[in-house]
N, CA, C and O of each residue as an XYZ file, in Angstrom:
704
protein
N     -16.498     33.734      8.280
C     -17.525     33.409      9.413
C     -16.919     33.237     10.710
O     -15.796     32.734     10.747
N     -17.481     33.571     11.758
C     -16.876     33.495     13.135
C     -16.617     31.995     13.568
O     -15.693     31.713     14.332
N     -17.477     31.049     13.044
C     -17.222     29.732     13.522
C     -16.061     28.972     12.770
O     -15.530     27.942     13.187
N     -15.762     29.595     11.664
C     -14.658     28.927     10.872
C     -13.294     29.249     11.427
O     -13.031     30.399     11.780
N     -12.455     28.310     11.511
C     -11.100     28.519     12.085
C     -10.163     27.927     11.090
O     -10.512     27.037     10.315
N      -8.998     28.426     11.124
C      -7.846     27.890     10.168
C      -7.648     26.353     10.578
O      -7.487     25.455      9.751
N      -7.678     26.185     11.865
C      -7.340     24.739     12.354
C      -8.374     24.429     13.273
O      -8.822     25.322     13.993
N      -8.830     23.204     13.338
C      -9.834     22.662     14.408
C      -9.266     22.767     15.667
O      -8.057     22.603     15.825
N     -10.152     23.069     16.735
C      -9.733     23.064     18.189
C      -9.149     21.666     18.412
O      -9.624     20.662     17.882
N      -8.112     21.664     19.212
C      -7.484     20.466     19.635
C      -7.492     20.419     21.219
O      -7.241     21.388     21.936
N      -7.839     19.071     21.683
C      -7.658     19.019     23.251
C      -6.132     18.915     23.657
O      -5.229     18.638     22.867
N      -5.990     19.158     24.908
C      -4.576     19.105     25.325
C      -3.882     17.767     25.040
O      -4.504     16.713     25.172
N      -2.673     17.797     24.675
C      -2.184     16.514     24.297
C      -0.903     16.063     25.147
O      -0.314     15.024     24.847
N      -0.525     16.791     26.111
C       0.656     16.444     26.913
C       0.322     16.556     28.441
O      -0.393     17.467     28.859
N       0.830     15.658     29.212
C       1.745     14.618     28.749
C       1.059     13.412     28.323
O      -0.097     13.170     28.671
N       1.783     12.608     27.536
C       1.389     11.375     26.961
C       1.790     10.194     27.803
O       2.975     10.032     28.096
N       0.789      9.307     28.234
C       1.227      8.143     29.114
C       0.605      6.885     28.543
O      -0.246      6.921     27.654
N       1.060      5.788     29.083
C       0.587      4.390     28.869
C       0.230      3.836     30.096
O       1.051      3.781     31.012
N      -1.064      3.363     30.226
C      -1.601      2.622     31.340
C      -1.809      1.133     30.986
O      -2.694      0.833     30.185
N      -1.060      0.227     31.529
C      -1.296     -1.192     31.311
C      -2.692     -1.589     31.546
O      -3.261     -1.337     32.608
N      -3.311     -2.276     30.457
C      -4.562     -2.612     30.558
C      -4.739     -3.871     31.494
O      -3.960     -4.819     31.399
N      -5.761     -3.862     32.384
C      -6.184     -5.060     33.168
C      -7.723     -5.317     33.081
O      -8.399     -4.587     32.355
N      -8.249     -6.238     33.731
C      -9.644     -6.504     33.613
C     -10.550     -5.394     33.892
O     -11.651     -5.358     33.343
N     -10.137     -4.404     34.779
C     -10.905     -3.293     34.951
C     -11.081     -2.279     33.796
O     -11.997     -1.457     33.773
N     -10.135     -2.401     32.843
C     -10.262     -1.600     31.716
C     -10.950     -2.204     30.418
O     -10.985     -1.635     29.327
N     -11.506     -3.479     30.717
C     -12.184     -4.193     29.497
C     -13.255     -3.286     28.843
O     -13.269     -3.195     27.616
N     -14.017     -2.714     29.483
C     -15.064     -1.767     28.797
C     -14.510     -0.729     28.008
O     -14.917     -0.488     26.871
N     -13.506     -0.041     28.622
C     -12.884      1.076     27.889
C     -12.236      0.537     26.624
O     -12.443      1.057     25.527
N     -11.459     -0.501     26.797
C     -10.825     -1.071     25.587
C     -11.802     -1.492     24.505
O     -11.561     -1.325     23.309
N     -12.925     -2.048     24.974
C     -13.940     -2.595     24.007
C     -14.590     -1.326     23.298
O     -14.838     -1.362     22.093
N     -14.838     -0.298     24.011
C     -15.457      0.856     23.450
C     -14.482      1.561     22.466
O     -14.865      1.951     21.363
N     -13.179      1.713     22.918
C     -12.240      2.174     21.842
C     -12.091      1.279     20.776
O     -11.834      1.720     19.656
N     -12.233     -0.055     21.001
C     -12.201     -1.004     19.859
C     -13.206     -0.794     18.781
O     -12.968     -1.087     17.609
N     -14.334     -0.282     19.187
C     -15.538      0.081     18.291
C     -15.139      1.127     17.447
O     -15.473      1.078     16.263
N     -14.411      2.159     17.915
C     -13.924      3.298     17.076
C     -12.931      2.861     16.107
O     -12.978      3.250     14.940
N     -11.945      1.992     16.580
C     -10.981      1.440     15.725
C     -11.481      0.697     14.676
O     -11.017      0.892     13.552
N     -12.449     -0.217     14.869
C     -13.099     -1.047     13.860
C     -13.827     -0.134     12.903
O     -13.841     -0.382     11.698
N     -14.480      0.999     13.462
C     -15.167      1.912     12.477
C     -14.136      2.497     11.586
O     -14.342      2.532     10.372
N     -13.087      2.939     12.080
C     -11.960      3.454     11.268
C     -11.543      2.598     10.073
O     -11.305      3.075      8.963
N     -11.472      1.323     10.370
C     -11.087      0.312      9.417
C     -12.143     -0.172      8.510
O     -11.921     -0.867      7.519
N     -13.272      0.219      8.887
C     -14.551     -0.379      8.126
C     -14.488     -0.010      6.644
O     -14.848     -0.818      5.787
N     -14.008      1.268      6.325
C     -14.051      1.615      4.926
C     -12.981      0.794      4.123
O     -13.254      0.399      2.989
N     -11.882      0.560      4.646
C     -10.900     -0.153      3.925
C     -11.264     -1.663      3.704
O     -11.086     -2.245      2.634
N     -11.801     -2.238      4.848
C     -12.133     -3.583      4.864
C     -13.527     -3.907      4.337
O     -13.821     -5.063      4.032
N     -14.352     -2.932      4.232
C     -15.748     -3.184      3.723
C     -16.621     -3.776      4.688
O     -17.650     -4.373      4.372
N     -16.193     -3.607      5.944
C     -17.098     -4.202      7.196
C     -18.242     -3.299      7.455
O     -18.064     -2.081      7.461
N     -19.317     -3.782      7.653
C     -20.682     -3.133      8.243
C     -20.747     -3.518      9.522
O     -20.248     -4.586      9.876
N     -21.433     -2.611     10.457
C     -21.759     -2.935     11.832
C     -22.865     -4.185     11.840
O     -23.485     -4.567     10.847
N     -22.954     -4.647     12.969
C     -24.097     -5.723     13.173
C     -25.398     -4.957     13.239
O     -25.488     -3.730     13.211
N     -26.316     -5.751     13.324
C     -27.654     -5.293     13.441
C     -27.878     -4.402     14.676
O     -28.791     -3.577     14.648
N     -27.126     -4.522     15.708
C     -27.173     -3.689     16.869
C     -26.358     -2.491     16.811
O     -26.328     -1.709     17.761
N     -25.698     -2.305     15.750
C     -24.893     -1.063     15.539
C     -23.377     -1.128     15.962
O     -22.608     -0.174     15.852
N     -23.020     -2.439     16.489
C     -21.616     -2.586     16.995
C     -20.952     -3.412     15.789
O     -21.558     -4.083     14.953
N     -19.644     -3.221     15.886
C     -18.783     -4.016     15.019
C     -18.331     -5.137     15.878
O     -18.225     -5.050     17.102
N     -18.037     -6.332     15.085
C     -17.469     -7.492     15.717
C     -16.158     -7.111     16.506
O     -15.319     -6.362     16.005
N     -16.038     -7.586     17.591
C     -14.855     -7.248     18.542
C     -13.992     -8.424     18.672
O     -14.441     -9.516     19.018
N     -12.723     -8.211     18.391
C     -11.639     -9.270     18.468
C     -11.633     -9.718     19.920
O     -11.887     -8.892     20.797
N     -11.366    -10.935     20.210
C     -11.216    -11.327     21.612
C     -10.220    -10.479     22.251
O      -9.063    -10.448     21.832
N     -10.629     -9.767     23.278
C      -9.851     -8.816     24.153
C      -9.174     -9.516     25.284
O      -8.115     -9.060     25.716
N      -9.709    -10.594     25.796
C      -9.245    -11.187     26.847
C      -7.734    -11.605     26.877
O      -7.124    -11.553     27.945
N      -7.183    -11.976     25.843
C      -5.865    -12.362     25.682
C      -5.008    -11.141     26.036
O      -3.927    -11.321     26.597
N      -5.429     -9.930     25.742
C      -4.603     -8.715     26.010
C      -4.717     -8.199     27.297
O      -3.975     -7.280     27.646
N      -5.618     -8.708     28.111
C      -5.755     -8.102     29.459
C      -4.680     -8.665     30.363
O      -4.367     -9.855     30.314
N      -4.108     -7.784     31.204
C      -2.902     -8.144     31.869
C      -3.217     -9.407     32.752
O      -4.269     -9.564     33.371
N      -2.193    -10.259     32.726
C      -2.278    -11.494     33.571
C      -2.809    -12.635     32.826
O      -2.556    -13.773     33.223
N      -3.529    -12.435     31.772
C      -4.047    -13.648     31.132
C      -3.086    -14.295     30.232
O      -3.009    -15.522     30.298
N      -2.294    -13.622     29.349
C      -1.092    -14.302     28.683
C      -0.058    -13.224     28.634
O      -0.176    -12.255     27.884
N       0.953    -13.396     29.436
C       1.981    -12.314     29.548
C       2.652    -11.843     28.353
O       3.312    -10.804     28.381
N       2.507    -12.641     27.159
C       3.161    -12.240     26.009
C       2.215    -11.219     25.101
O       2.644    -10.528     24.176
N       1.127    -11.258     25.463
C       0.037    -10.306     24.756
C      -0.364     -9.173     25.777
O      -0.942     -9.392     26.841
N       0.008     -7.963     25.323
C      -0.265     -6.878     26.177
C      -1.025     -5.800     25.613
O      -0.995     -5.664     24.390
N      -1.702     -5.013     26.319
C      -2.294     -3.841     25.921
C      -2.127     -2.655     26.790
O      -1.931     -2.872     27.986
N      -2.176     -1.409     26.358
C      -2.101     -0.276     27.102
C      -3.091      0.708     26.608
O      -3.348      0.795     25.408
N      -3.651      1.453     27.508
C      -4.405      2.678     27.225
C      -3.518      3.816     26.829
O      -2.559      4.021     27.574
N      -3.654      4.518     25.886
C      -2.965      5.790     25.709
C      -3.712      6.914     26.406
O      -4.929      7.055     26.289
N      -2.920      7.729     27.155
C      -3.559      8.960     27.782
C      -2.843     10.168     27.289
O      -1.630     10.173     27.081
N      -3.622     11.188     27.107
C      -3.088     12.494     26.838
C      -3.627     13.554     27.763
O      -4.835     13.757     27.883
N      -2.733     14.201     28.391
C      -3.142     15.239     29.427
C      -4.087     14.509     30.359
O      -5.078     15.179     30.648
N      -4.025     13.273     30.914
C      -4.728     12.534     31.851
C      -6.161     11.932     31.115
O      -7.005     11.297     31.748
N      -6.254     12.219     29.823
C      -7.656     11.739     29.274
C      -7.297     10.497     28.385
O      -6.175     10.321     27.911
N      -8.305      9.700     28.215
C      -8.225      8.433     27.310
C      -8.016      8.937     25.866
O      -8.831      9.701     25.348
N      -6.950      8.515     25.244
C      -6.726      8.954     23.860
C      -6.552      7.862     22.824
O      -6.505      8.164     21.632
N      -6.454      6.594     23.234
C      -6.308      5.437     22.493
C      -5.870      4.159     23.076
O      -6.043      3.926     24.272
N      -5.268      3.263     22.217
C      -4.743      2.105     22.746
C      -3.698      1.590     21.878
O      -3.697      1.925     20.693
N      -2.703      0.718     22.396
C      -1.906     -0.011     21.683
C      -1.632     -1.408     22.213
O      -1.397     -1.607     23.404
N      -1.667     -2.355     21.312
C      -1.499     -3.880     21.677
C      -0.396     -4.407     20.977
O      -0.191     -4.212     19.779
N       0.442     -5.195     21.864
C       1.621     -5.944     21.246
C       1.437     -7.399     21.544
O       0.634     -7.801     22.386
N       2.261     -8.228     20.777
C       2.376     -9.544     20.743
C       3.645    -10.069     20.293
O       4.368     -9.310     19.647
N       4.007    -11.180     20.520
C       5.168    -11.842     19.968
C       5.043    -12.032     18.433
O       3.978    -12.338     17.897
N       6.184    -11.832     17.775
C       6.116    -12.081     16.272
C       7.607    -12.500     15.726
O       8.596    -11.777     15.843
N       7.593    -13.678     15.165
C       8.774    -14.073     14.534
C      10.121    -13.637     15.101
O      10.927    -12.935     14.490
N      10.295    -14.159     16.418
C      11.509    -13.845     17.140
C      11.610    -12.438     17.673
O      12.700    -12.050     18.093
N      10.516    -11.612     17.689
C      10.523    -10.372     18.200
C       9.210     -9.885     18.686
O       8.491    -10.686     19.284
N       8.824     -8.703     18.507
C       7.571     -8.188     18.832
C       6.849     -7.509     17.682
O       7.396     -7.123     16.649
N       5.499     -7.401     17.990
C       4.629     -6.812     16.914
C       3.646     -5.774     17.618
O       3.103     -6.075     18.681
N       3.459     -4.711     17.083
C       2.300     -3.884     17.435
C       1.181     -4.340     16.610
O       1.110     -4.022     15.422
N       0.271     -5.098     17.209
C      -0.881     -5.760     16.517
C      -1.969     -4.672     16.198
O      -2.534     -4.646     15.105
N      -2.219     -3.829     17.145
C      -3.397     -2.761     16.909
C      -2.857     -1.439     17.604
O      -2.247     -1.410     18.673
N      -3.178     -0.387     16.837
C      -2.726      0.947     17.447
C      -3.830      1.897     17.061
O      -4.243      1.934     15.902
N      -4.294      2.635     17.977
C      -5.302      3.613     17.669
C      -5.313      4.778     18.500
O      -5.222      4.693     19.724
N      -5.426      5.914     17.858
C      -5.413      7.272     18.617
C      -6.825      7.981     18.058
O      -7.133      7.957     16.867
N      -7.565      8.562     19.009
C      -8.803      9.121     18.678
C      -8.459     10.350     17.685
O      -7.381     10.944     17.699
N      -9.459     10.618     16.886
C      -9.279     11.548     15.722
C      -8.791     12.946     16.217
O      -7.939     13.590     15.605
N      -9.375     13.360     17.342
C      -9.076     14.734     17.835
C      -7.645     14.856     18.285
O      -7.182     15.974     18.512
N      -6.923     13.773     18.426
C      -5.443     13.780     18.876
C      -4.516     13.358     17.823
O      -3.315     13.264     18.078
N      -5.041     13.064     16.515
C      -4.127     12.712     15.485
C      -3.363     13.892     15.136
O      -3.814     15.032     15.255
N      -2.130     13.599     14.678
C      -1.204     14.743     14.237
C      -0.859     15.793     15.181
O      -0.566     16.925     14.799
N      -0.889     15.401     16.573
C      -0.477     16.199     17.598
C       0.789     15.663     18.394
O       1.253     16.229     19.384
N       1.281     14.508     17.836
C       2.432     14.021     18.599
C       2.011     12.872     19.583
O       2.885     12.117     20.010
N       0.768     12.724     19.937
C       0.322     11.765     20.869
C       0.756     10.316     20.367
O       1.426      9.578     21.090
N       0.346      9.956     19.117
C       0.618      8.620     18.576
C       2.036      8.393     18.541
O       2.473      7.291     18.874
N       2.840      9.364     18.156
C       4.270      9.022     18.039
C       4.920      8.841     19.506
O       5.729      7.942     19.734
N       4.532      9.695     20.401
C       5.049      9.396     21.797
C       4.698      8.142     22.278
O       5.559      7.409     22.763
N       3.422      7.780     22.195
C       2.979      6.403     22.614
C       3.649      5.312     22.045
O       4.021      4.370     22.746
N       3.869      5.364     20.617
C       4.481      4.286     19.925
C       5.991      4.214     20.401
O       6.544      3.136     20.623
N       6.583      5.375     20.535
C       8.090      5.300     20.992
C       8.164      4.901     22.375
O       9.177      4.324     22.771
N       7.208      5.142     23.150
C       7.256      4.688     24.604
C       7.069      3.121     24.642
O       7.791      2.435     25.365
N       6.156      2.608     23.906
C       5.895      1.123     23.998
C       7.029      0.369     23.334
O       7.367     -0.726     23.785
N       7.636      0.907     22.278
C       8.774      0.263     21.714
C      10.002      0.263     22.579
O      10.792     -0.679     22.521
N      10.182      1.248     23.346
C      11.352      1.334     24.307
C      11.143      0.389     25.480
O      12.073      0.151     26.250
N      10.016     -0.118     25.620
C       9.807     -1.057     26.703
C      10.378     -2.465     26.443
O      10.608     -3.223     27.385
N      10.615     -2.828     25.103
C      10.984     -4.174     24.644
C      11.939     -3.971     23.454
O      11.557     -3.832     22.292
N      13.353     -3.967     23.905
C      14.244     -4.012     22.972
C      14.203     -5.240     22.101
O      14.373     -6.328     22.652
N      13.987     -5.184     20.742
C      13.734     -6.384     19.999
C      13.572     -6.046     18.561
O      13.521     -4.892     18.135
N      13.495     -7.139     17.827
C      13.171     -6.914     16.347
C      11.669     -6.654     16.338
O      10.924     -7.418     16.952
N      11.195     -5.607     15.668
C       9.766     -5.067     15.656
C       9.181     -5.375     14.254
O       9.873     -5.201     13.251
N       8.093     -5.765     14.193
C       7.213     -5.934     13.030
C       5.848     -5.279     13.215
O       5.078     -5.675     14.091
N       5.537     -4.236     12.357
C       4.233     -3.555     12.532
C       3.562     -3.593     11.208
O       4.150     -3.270     10.176
N       2.360     -3.979     11.242
C       1.576     -4.030     10.102
C       0.723     -2.841      9.852
O       0.359     -2.170     10.817
N       0.384     -2.530      8.692
C      -0.644     -1.399      8.388
C      -1.022     -1.440      7.018
O      -0.353     -2.097      6.219
N      -2.127     -0.741      6.634
C      -2.579     -0.590      5.313
C      -2.273      0.622      4.640
O      -2.496      1.696      5.198
N      -1.728      0.558      3.363
C      -1.280      1.725      2.685
C      -2.397      2.609      2.088
O      -2.128      3.676      1.535
N      -3.646      2.144      2.211
C      -4.755      2.929      1.746
C      -4.767      4.334      2.414
O      -5.300      5.274      1.824
N      -4.209      4.488      3.596
C      -3.987      5.660      4.287
C      -2.643      6.067      4.264
O      -1.793      5.535      4.978
N      -2.359      7.178      3.314
C      -0.875      7.604      3.184
C      -0.159      8.136      4.428
O       1.060      8.050      4.577
N      -0.990      8.687      5.303
C      -0.391      9.149      6.505
C       0.173      8.083      7.487
O       1.097      8.368      8.250
N      -0.411      6.821      7.455
C      -0.001      5.857      8.278
C       1.425      5.334      7.812
O       2.224      5.029      8.697
N       1.737      5.229      6.694
C       3.076      4.862      6.265
C       4.088      5.879      6.647
O       5.167      5.489      7.094
N       3.843      7.148      6.515
C       4.665      8.249      6.964
C       4.911      8.280      8.475
O       5.994      8.628      8.947
N       3.772      7.871      9.276
C       3.849      7.873     10.618
C       4.746      6.746     10.977
O       5.663      7.029     11.748
N       4.656      5.550     10.572
C       5.351      4.483     11.029
C       6.844      4.624     10.515
O       7.753      4.200     11.229
N       7.121      5.221      9.265
C       8.469      5.345      8.808
C       9.223      6.372      9.748
O      10.417      6.234     10.015
N       8.482      7.362     10.210
C       9.051      8.413     11.017
C       9.375      7.766     12.507
O      10.355      8.172     13.133
N       8.605      6.857     12.985
C       8.728      6.199     14.281
C       9.980      5.200     14.112
O      10.791      5.027     15.023
N      10.059      4.581     12.903
C      11.150      3.645     12.757
C      12.384      4.324     12.544
O      13.384      3.815     13.051
N      12.507      5.415     11.868
C      13.682      6.209     11.763
C      14.139      6.679     13.096
O      15.335      6.587     13.375
N      13.285      7.176     13.947
C      13.655      7.659     15.235
C      14.261      6.717     16.132
O      15.150      7.065     16.908
N      13.757      5.355     16.054
C      14.399      4.359     16.929
C      15.442      3.624     16.346
O      16.230      3.040     17.090
N      15.585      3.555     14.965
C      16.609      2.729     14.361
C      17.480      3.375     13.225
O      18.244      2.732     12.505
N      17.274      4.683     13.158
C      17.906      5.245     11.988
C      17.397      4.874     10.647
O      16.189      4.883     10.411
N      18.296      4.543      9.752
C      17.944      4.108      8.370
C      17.900      2.561      8.192
O      17.801      2.049      7.077
N      17.973      1.876      9.291
C      18.167      0.390      9.139
C      16.722     -0.319      9.125
O      16.653     -1.544      9.227
N      15.693      0.391      9.012
C      14.424     -0.162      8.815
C      14.045     -0.733      7.346
O      14.548     -0.220      6.346
N      13.212     -1.728      7.264
C      12.671     -2.076      5.957
C      11.159     -2.130      5.856
O      10.460     -2.309      6.853
N      10.693     -1.982      4.708
C       9.301     -1.925      4.503
C       8.858     -2.844      3.338
O       9.448     -2.793      2.259
N       7.880     -3.636      3.543
C       7.511     -4.538      2.391
C       5.961     -4.772      2.531
O       5.392     -4.502      3.589
N       5.289     -5.280      1.440
C       4.017     -5.707      1.345
C       3.919     -7.212      1.629
O       4.710     -8.032      1.162
N       2.879     -7.512      2.438
C       2.615     -8.982      2.658
C       1.715     -9.482      1.609
O       1.279     -8.760      0.713
N       1.452    -10.700      1.735
C       0.534    -11.338      0.829
C      -0.886    -10.790      0.723
O      -1.377    -10.299      1.740
N      -1.564    -10.824     -0.359
C      -2.865    -10.173     -0.524
C      -3.804    -11.136      0.051
O      -3.665    -12.338     -0.173
N      -4.764    -10.676      0.789
C      -5.785    -11.407      1.487
C      -7.115    -11.311      0.543
O      -7.280    -10.328     -0.180
N      -7.981    -12.304      0.588
C      -9.236    -12.287     -0.216
C     -10.193    -11.280      0.303
O     -10.956    -10.711     -0.477
N     -10.199    -11.022      1.600
C     -11.329    -10.257      2.204
C     -11.032     -8.869      2.533
O     -11.905     -8.127      2.982
N      -9.702     -8.447      2.304
C      -9.294     -7.050      2.782
C      -8.005     -6.709      2.176
O      -7.284     -7.569      1.669
N      -7.714     -5.500      2.220
C      -6.536     -5.020      1.540
C      -5.254     -5.710      2.103
O      -5.261     -6.178      3.241
N      -4.168     -5.770      1.312
C      -2.960     -6.513      1.932
C      -2.321     -5.618      3.021
O      -2.337     -4.392      2.920
N      -1.773     -6.249      4.037
C      -0.903     -5.564      4.874
C       0.396     -5.170      4.395
O       1.031     -5.925      3.659
N       0.860     -4.008      4.766
C       2.325     -3.637      4.601
C       2.947     -3.623      5.855
O       2.365     -3.222      6.863
N       4.297     -4.110      5.847
C       4.952     -4.193      7.221
C       6.182     -3.433      7.163
O       6.800     -3.258      6.112
N       6.577     -2.933      8.409
C       7.702     -2.200      8.649
C       8.395     -2.899      9.639
O       7.802     -3.224     10.668
N       9.767     -3.221      9.439
C      10.460     -3.989     10.396
C      11.746     -3.123     10.812
O      12.287     -2.378      9.996
N      12.209     -3.268     12.150
C      13.466     -2.632     12.585
C      13.686     -3.120     13.909
O      12.747     -3.567     14.569
N      14.966     -3.065     14.392
C      15.483     -3.567     15.524
C      15.871     -2.520     16.484
O      16.470     -1.518     16.094
N      15.570     -2.697     17.686
C      16.013     -1.657     18.857
C      16.884     -2.395     19.784
O      16.846     -3.624     19.846
N      17.652     -1.691     20.490
C      18.501     -2.250     21.540
C      18.267     -1.525     22.864
O      17.913     -0.348     22.929
N      18.495     -2.327     23.928
C      18.332     -1.678     25.226
C      19.412     -0.869     25.695
O      19.329     -0.299     26.783
């Protein structure tokens, strides 16, 4: 059939950039946060509120200038909004607390480029949590960890939470 293709059409994915989030980006970050929460709703069993939105974590902490230890960036691909990444301090190092790439750009290299870029900004011990229910996410973070630290990364399961699947963590150290 003429509308069937071997692979779905993909938007342009290069160049990949990071734009530090400030208060002017609050609405964009909030909107992308809804897509992120929707992605996680299956694993966490979360339903939207009566108005159709998901509960939004407090974003103000991640807006530039509010708390310099908590940072957020919009991910761009070919000049278009493609997702976000949030970082925070964690156990003597850094953590990627949230990472999201829109579905149309997954498996195009956008996420890997964005992750490598933000990790390069802060030479540190990194701790990144994810859920193993999605087998692709473990492969993604393992590839990123290998690229920045060779074979010196570790992966382990965190404690089981009552209300959601347990987090799995990958840790590695980068140098400047």
